[in-house]
N, C-alpha and C positions, 0 to 999 in steps of 0.2 A: 370493671367491665360494665357494659350496659345490660339491661334486663333481657335483651335479645339473646345474649350468649352466656348468661350467668351459669355457673356450675351448680350441681345439685345442692340444695339447702342442707345445712347441718342438722336441722331439727327433724328430719325424717329418716327413719331407719331404712336403708336401701336393701333391695334384693328380695323382699318377701314374696313378691309375685314374679318379678323378673328372674329369669334363669330357670323357671319351672316349665316342664314340657306339657303344658296344658293343651287339651284338645280344643278344637276350634269352636268358638262361640256361635258361629254361623253354620256349623256343620249340620245340625239337625234341620234347620230351615232348608238347606240345599238338598239333603237326601230325601226329604219329604215333599219337595217341590213347592214349598211355600215361600221361598225367597223370591222377591219381586225384581225381575230384571226389566230392562226398558221395554221390551216388546210385550211384556205381560200386562201393561197398562192399556185399558180400554175405556176411555172416557165416553160419556153419552154423546151420541151423534158422530162417532168415529167413522172416518172414511180411510181408504187404503191407497197408497201410492206405490207405483212401480216405475223404476227408471228404465227408459229405453237407452241402449248403449250402442256405440259405433262398432261396426264390423270391419272397419279399416283403421290403419294407424296414422295416416297422414292424408290431408286433402280437405274437402268440405262436403257438407250434407247438401245435396242438390234438391231433394224433395222429401216430404213426409206426407203420407196420406192421412191427414188429420180428420178429414170427413169420415173415412171408414172407421177410424178408431172411436170417434165420438158417437157414431151410429150404433156401436155395440151396446146392448142393454146393460145398464148399470154404470157405464162410464159417465163421469160428471164433467171432467175438464181435461184438456191436454195442454200442457205448458210447453212452449217452444221458444226459440229466440224471437219469434215474431210477436208474442204476446206476454213475454215474461215481464212482470213489474220491475221497476228500477230498484236498485239497492243503494244504500247510503255510501257504500265503499265499493270501488271497482274490484271485482274478484281477481283481477290481474295485478293488483297492488299488494305489496308486502305489508303485513301488519303485525310487527313485533316478533318476538322470539319464536313462537310456534305458528305465526300467521303466514302459511304458505299460499302461493297463488293456486287457484283451483278453477274448475269449470262449473259455471252456474248458468249455462245457456246465454252467455253474453254475446255470442255470435255463432255463425254456422261452421266455423273452422273445427277440424278434427286434428287433435295433436297426439292421440294414442288410441289403440284398440281398447274397447270397454269404456270409453269416455261417455259420460251422459250426453245425450243429444235431445232428449225430451223427457217429460214427466207426465205420466198418466194417472189420474185420480178417479177412483170408482167406489161404488158402495161395497164391493167385495174385493178381496185379493185376487180371486180368479178373474173377475171382470177387468181389473186393472192390468193383469198379466196378458190377457187376450187383447185388450186395447193396445198395449205396447207392441204386440206382435203384428197387429193390423196396420201399424204405421208404415210398414214396408219401405224403409228408407232407400233412396238411391244416392249415389256418391259421385263426386268428381275426385277420383283417387290419384294420389301422387306416390311415387316410389318410397316405400318405407325404409328408414335407416335404423337398423336393428343391432348391428354388431360394432365391435371396437374398430373395425377396418373401414366402415362406411359412415361412421358418425363424424361430428364436428369436434375436433380436439381443441381444447383451450386451457388456459391457466386460470382457475377460479379465484375469486377474491378471498374466499374462505372455505373451510371444510367443516363438516359436521354442523354443530350449532355455533357458528361464528369463530371457529378456531383458526389460527394462522395456517397458511398453506404449506410453507416450507420451514425447515428447522436445520440449523447447523451448529454444532458445538465441537470445538477442537479442530485439528488439522487432518483432514481426511487423506490428503496426498501423503503426508508424512506417515500416517498410520499404515497405508498400503506399502510404502517404501520400507518400513521396518518389519514387514511380515515375512514369516517363513512359510506359512500355509495360507491358502485363501480358497474361497469358493464363490461362485456366482450361480444363482439359481432363480428360476421363474415359477410362479404359481398363479393359478386362476381360480377365482371363486365365482359361483353363479348368482344370478338374481334369486332371491328367496322372498316368500310372502308370508305374512303373519299367521293367517289361518287360525285365529282364536276360535274356541268352541262357539262363542257368541259372536255372530257377525255384527257389523255396524248396524245400528238401529236407532230410530228416533220416533217419539210421539210428541207432536207439537200442537199447542192449543193457545189461542189468543183470547183475551178478555179485554176489549178495548185496545189500549197500547201496552198491555201487560202480557208477557209471554211465559208460558210454562213449558218446560222441555224435560222429557224423560229420555235419557241417552247415556250409554256407557261412556265415562269420561275420566281421564287420568289427571286433569288439572281443572277442577270444577270452578273455582272462583275466577281464575284467569280466563277460562272459556266463556263464562258469563259476560265478561266485558267484551270479548270478541263478538259474540252473538249480538250484543246490544249495538255495537258499532255498525255492523252490516245493516241493521234495521233502523238506525237512527233514533234509538230510544235510550234512556238512562240505564246504566247497568243494574240499578236496583229494581227496574221493571222486569228483569229476567229472573225467573226461578228455575234453576237447573237441579234435577234430582238424578242421582247416580249411586244408589246404595250398594249395588253389586255390579261387577263386571265379570263376564265370562272369559277373562283373558284380555290383556291389552298389548303388552310387549312393545309399547311405544306408539303404536298406530292410533290409539284412542286419546292421545294428547294433541293430535292434529285435527283441525276442523276440515272435513271433506265437503265438496260441493253438493252432494246429494242431500246433506242435512239442510243447507240453505234453501234448496228447492222445496223440501218438504215444509219448511217454515213459511216460505212464500205462498205455497198452496193453501196452507191453513189460514193465512190472512186473506187471501183472495176469496176463499169459499166461506169463511166464517164458521168453519167446523174443524174439530181436531183431526189431524192427519197422522197416520202411522206409515213409516217406511222402514222395511227391513231388507237389507241387501242380500240377495241370494249368494250362495257360495261362489259362483263364477264371477260375480261383480266385486269380490274381494281382490281380484287381480287387475288393478288399474287405478281407481280414484282414491284409494285409502292408504297409499304408501307401501313400501317394501324395502328390502335390503338390496342396494344396487350391486351389480356384478363388478368384479375388479380383476385387473391384471397387475401382478406385483413382481418386482425384481429386487433381489437382495444380494449384496456383496459383503462378505465377511472376511476380515483379515486377522490372522493370529500369529503370535510369536512362537518360538520353539517349545515353550512350556504350555501352549494352549490357551494363552490369555488373548482376548480380543484386543486388536490394535486399531481397528476401524470397523464400523457397522453402517452400511448404507441400505436404505429401504425406500424404494420408489414405487408408488402405486398410481394407477389410473382407474377411475371409477366411472361407471355410467350414470348419467342423470338425464332429466327430461329436456326437451327442446325449449321449454318456456320458463323453467324455474331451476333451482339448484339446491339439492342436498347431496353433498359429496361424501360418500362413505370414507371416514378418516382412517383408512386401514394402516397407512405407514406410521401413524402415531403410536401403534402398538410397540414400536421399537424404542420409544423414548425412555422408559422408566424401569426396565427389567434387568438388563445385563450391563455390567460395568465395561465401558469402552471409552478410551480417552478421546475418541473422535466418533461422532454420530452425525449422520445427515439423513434427513427424510424429505422427500418431495412428493407432491400430489398434483396430478393432472385430472382432467375430466373429459368425458366424451358425451356430447349431446346426441341422444338418439330419440326415437319416437316411442316413448314409454311414459307412463304416469310418473310423477315425481317420486323418487325414493324418499325415505324418511328414517327416523330413528327406529331401529328394530333390535330387540334384546341384545345388549352388548354391542352397540353400533361402533364400528371401527375396530374395537378390540377383538370381536369374534373373527372377522375376516382377516384382520392383520396378524393376530396371534396364530392363526392356522398356518400362514406362510412362515412367520418368524420361527415357530417351534420346529417346523420341518427343517428350515435352514440351519438352526442351531444343531440339530442332529447331524446334518450333512457336515457341518464344521467340526463336530466332535469326531466323526469318522475320519475326516482329513487329517486330524491331529492324532489319530490312533487312540482316542480316549473313550471311555464309557460315557454314555449320555449324561448320567447324573454327575459324574466326576467333572465333566466339562462345564456343566452349569454351576457347580460349586466353585470351580476355579474362576468363574466370571460373575460371582455373586457380588451384587452392588450393595455396599455398606451405606452409601448415600445415593440420592436420586441422580442417575446419570445425566438427565436432561438439565436439571437446575443446580445440581450440587448441594441441594438442601438435605438436611437430615430427614429421615422418615419419622413420622409421628410415632410409629411402631412398625416393626417388621419381624415376624416370626416365620419367615420362609424357610430358614434352615431346619427348624423343627418340623415344618410341613414335609420337606424332603425326607427327613429322617423317619418320621412316623409313617408316612405313606410307603416308603421303600421297605420298611420292616414289615408292615402289614401285608404288602404285596409279595414279598420274597425276592426283591430285586437283586439281592446279592448273588443269586444263582444264575443270573442272565449271562449267556455267552456273548462276547463282543461281536462276533461275525454273524451274518444272517444265515438262515436255512439250517440251523443246527438243532432245532427242537421239533419233535413230532409227537402226536398223541398216539394212543393205541390203535386208532382207526386209520393212521397214516396221514392225518392232516398236518400241514405245516403249522407250527406254533410260533408266534412272535410276541415280544414284549416291547412296549414303547412307553415313553413318558413325555409330559409337557408341563411347563411352568404356567401358573395361572396368576393373573393380575387384573385388577379392576379398580378404577378410582373410587374414592370414598367421598362423593359430593354431599353437599348440604345446601338446602334452599331456605327460603324464609317461610315461616308458618305462624299461625296464631291459634289459641285455644282458650276455652272457658271451662272452669270447674265450679260447680255449685253444690255446696253442702246443704243438705236438707234437715228439717227438724227431727226426723227419725234417725239421723246419723248416717244415712246413705248419701250417695253423691251422683250427680249427673255431670258427665264430661262431654264436651262437644268440640268438634273440629271438622271442617269440610275435607276430609281425607277420602281416599279411594281404596277399596278392597277389590283387587282384580284377581284374587285367587291366592295371594301370598299370605293371607291370614291377618290382615291389618286390624280387623275387628277384635282379634284376640291379643296380638302383640301390643297394640296401642293401648288397649284397656289395661293390660298388665302394667305398663309404664305409668299410666294415669293412676292406677290403684296404689302404686308405690309412692307417687308424689303426694297422695292424700293420706297415706298411712292406713289404708283400708284393705280388707280382703277383696279380691276381684268380684266376688258374688255380690258385694255391696255397692258396686259401681255400675251405673247405667251408661252405656257408650252410645252417643249419637254421632253419625257421620254421613257423608255422601249427599249433602245438600248445600246449595249455594247461599242459603240464609244463615249458615253457621260461620264461625270464624274461619279464615282462609287456612286450609291445611297444606297449601303448597302443591307442588307437582309430585305425583307418584311416578317417578321414573329415575333412571340412573342409579338404582339401588340406594336411593337416598331418602325414601319416604319415612321409614321407621325412625331414622335419626332426626329428621326434620320435624314431622308432626309429633313424634314422641317427645322431643325436647320441649315443644310448646305445651303439650299436655302435662308433662312433669312439672314444668315451671308454673302452670296454672294451678296445679294441685298444691304446690308448696306456697304459692301466694295465698290461696284460701286458708291453708293451715296457719300461716303467719298472722292472718287477720283473726282467726279463731283464737290463737294463742294470746293475741292482744286483748281480746274480750275477757279471757280467763284471767290473765295477769292483772287486768284493771278492776276485777271484781273482788272487793274486800272479803266476801264470804266464800270465795273459791279456794280450794286447797292449793291452787296454783298462783294465788295472788302474789304479785311482785316478782314472779319468776322471769318474766320477759320472754321474748320470742326465742332467744338463744338458749334459754334455760329449760326448755321442754323438748320432749321427743314424742313423735306421733307414731303410733302403731296400733293395729287392731281396733281402730275407731275410738281410741282414747289418747289424751295427752298426759304424759308422765313427766314429773319433775326429774331432771337429770341426776340430781344428787340424792333424791329421796323418792323411790318409786311407790312408797305408800301414799304419796301425794299425787293423785291422778283424778281425771274427770273425763267422762265420755263426751263425745262431740254433741250428742243430743242434749245432755245436761247443760253444757255451756251455752248452746243456742237458746234453750228454754229459759235459763236464768237471765239471759240478756234480752229476752222477748223478741228474738230474731227468728223468723221462719226459714229464711235461706241466707246463705252467705256466699258471695261470688268472688272467685279469684280468676285472674287472667294471666296468660303467659305467652311468650314468643319463643320461637325456635330459630336458630341461626348460628353461624360459626363466628368465633372470635376472629376478627380480621387480622389481628397480629399473628395468631397461630397459623392462619391460612397463608399468610405471607412468608412465615418463617419455616414451615415444614411441608414436606411432601406426604400426601395422605392417600393410602391405598389399602385394599384387601389383597392378600396373597394366598397362593396355594400351589399344590403339585398334584398332578393326575397321572396314574399308572394304568396302562391298558394291556390286556391280553387278547389276542385275536387268533382264530384258527382259519386256515385257508386250504381249500381243496386243491391239491397240486395239479390235478388234471382239469378241473372245471373252473378254477379261479374264484369259486364262491367264497365269500368272506363272512365271518361271524365274530362279533365281539363277545367274548365269553366271561371277561372279568373287567371291572372298573373299580379302582380304589382312588379316592381323592382325599387329600388332607388340606384343610383350609383354615386360615387365621383371619378373622374378621371382627376383631375387637370383642366387646362384651356381647354375648349371645342372649337375647331376650327370652327366646323360647326354643330350646334345642329341637323339639319335635318339628316345629315349623321351619326352622333353619335347615334341618336335614332334608326336609321335603323340598325346599327351594334348591338346595344343592343337587339333589337327585334330578330335579327338573332341568337344571342347567346342564348336568352331565348327559342326560338323555338328549337334550337339544344339540349338544356337541356331537353325539353319536349320529344324530339326524343330519347335521351339517357335513360330517365326514363321509357318510355312506348313502344318504337318501335324498336330501332336498335339492331340487333344481327346477326353476321355472323355465319352460321351453317355449320359445316363440317361433312361429312360422316366419322365416326370413322374407318371404314375398309379401304377405299380407300384414305382418306384424301382430297377428292375433296369438294370444297364448294358446298352446295346444293341450295343456294339462291343467286347466282351470277348475279342478275339482279334487277331492281327496281320494279319488281312484287313481288319477294320473300324477298328481303332485304327491310324491311319496314322503311319508313321515313314518317313524317307527311305530310298530304295534307291540303288544305285550310280548309276542314271541321273539322280537328283536332285542329285548332288553335283557342284559346279562345280570349276573350277580353283581350288586353294587354296594359299595361301602363308602360312606362320607364321614371323615374324621373331623371333629371340631377341635381345633388346636386353641388352647387358652392363649389369650392375648390381652394385655392391659394397655390401652392407648389413652393416656391422660390428656392428649392434645386435640384429638379429632373433634370432640364435642364434650359437653359436661357429663354425658352419660356413657361415653366411651364406645358408642355404637357405630358400626360400619354396616354395609349392605352385603347380602349374600345372594341376591336374585340373579346376578349375571356372571359372577366369577366362575361358576361351574362350567360355563361354555368354554371360556378361555383356558387353554391347557388340554381340554378333552379332545378337541379336533386334532391337534398335533400329536397327542399321545396315540390316538388310534392310527393315524397315518404312519407314524414312526413304527408302530407295532406291525403294521402290514409290511413295511420295508424289512423289518427284522425277520419276519416269517418267510418272505419270498426273495429278498434281495433285489426287488424291483421298486423303484421310487416313483410314485405317481405324483404328477405335478398339477393336477386339477382336482377340484371337488365338485360333486361327490366322486369318490373313487369308484370306478366301475370295473367289472370283470375284464373288459377288453383292455384296460390299462395294465393288467397283470399278465395277460396271455398273448398280447400282440407280438 
């Protein structure tokens, strides 16, 4: 194997830090308000920028009162298409994996509501805000295309991040012909917006042709190159800092147009510029989950085994770019069917371009799939869990490959036992509580890919026996500062208190992309390998020193733990790291490492995290009011680095699933195209009172193939399964099957 994908070295004792439920290293900084987020930076000479946005969804800006805006005290400059400096790359040009087309005042066209149409820069935020209001734009408006019925349907060249549009395996017609039972069902999911606690923000400062950026970012080194490209400077001339993100969920891996405008303004004025998007501007230029319409056809034999599974999805995208929510792909890898067909279409409407949003494709697709599976179970007269077990996939249904590991049966078993599933009646409307509320129980299977990207890291042993480890990773709330430090400490054979962890800056080794639930595996592998590389060099120093008790032992003959090297066959022969460095006259010793997946294993095996979610709901039979009262999830995701952090991530995913099922929906005015609920008062998400008793069970799973550390992700799998479990529980309580999300009271009492 190459050093990119090497397994853990044999000379480090594994697991001393990993597997421990340590509290977050960044917790104290955050609760005391001393953690520095992007908008907390205030360099000398700072000015403030505000984006003026469109009030229509389609047409052109006919006029802007720039004179009135610039006359306002404190306003310094107004940037419009008429005076915007040129960029080295056209914003309407695609630029790589995450290089979406965006609006940077390249012309006066309006392509969606809330699109940037001008940038106002002033000495104060208040002056910039008032200057933007004084622009008083007028428009030549065209009819907005907002729905599935009035948009332009087409077959996209790809879905998601470059995935194939259609998939067929097996003989669908034969599968339907052999069926005894079948169902056909439709589901709709709405547009959803990220709404992280920290909105998108940037502080940009130029020093000649060198650019410093403070901005929340999920792909730091990659983004550095993108920023450099748009401004025609070398990537090494861009320094991007992002030590903390107040939530990302996919949106902060994409470069939005307002960032480019702020950087342009900083270069024009020769002063640092701060831009923080207000909450209502999060609904437009920074991505979202596109709405979908989905149709599923399932065919089963007399014993309840699937003979055919069809999943067709249509997703909304913008009029000028395309990110197609890959919803139908959720049916590829979970249930055993000899014939599977998925197809994806798209509809161009007048909205901002969708993008990756936590569990892209899997969240929306599994919501429909898990409901359809319950409908199929009912058609066969089977319990929901029994039907899933009869259609358990021993190998990946889409590829036929073996799974790298799969403990889904144990997830079903442990979750069902903890929940009490055995007491569930098959028919709906059979259970009530003491207050007369209808009680329903539902379940859903959870699945999410276990991706791995490329990353690099550096580990430096110091003369005092401590270490510094470095990688340009991203902590967006998942606890990367803690989990990655735990992995690094294990690679170095040190206690975590002896390890200083540096991350979140583009001058560090590339930590890869923090997305797809792959960051811990990716950056963690690089850090671990950097640590073992440093220890190997240290062992060579000791082994080559005739006066060392470890002389002649060789790298394989020692074990590292607690800041000492021990001879494997005689533990009385040991030496501390500090002693070895001191005797060699070395102040520091550096190791490097890479993270990535063994290409042979990636080709040979299907790699996923799995889980099962069980939900209890109570429904008022007269008013239709719904409340989730219990959620139990059991998840198998390889080796768990930190159970405390993993459980927190799973809770967050399950809460997001509850939000998807019952709360979240972006509503647009069909006439103007404007979002009607572009704030956290109208865009509903759960509050504490909405969250039930929750239980997340961590199911042990040894996956020797997914990577050298056996790590998978837990950030997104909690959503998949939860949405369907809640919807299925509502059906079980009421006997009414809702076919759209979020499920509303009127869906139950109509």
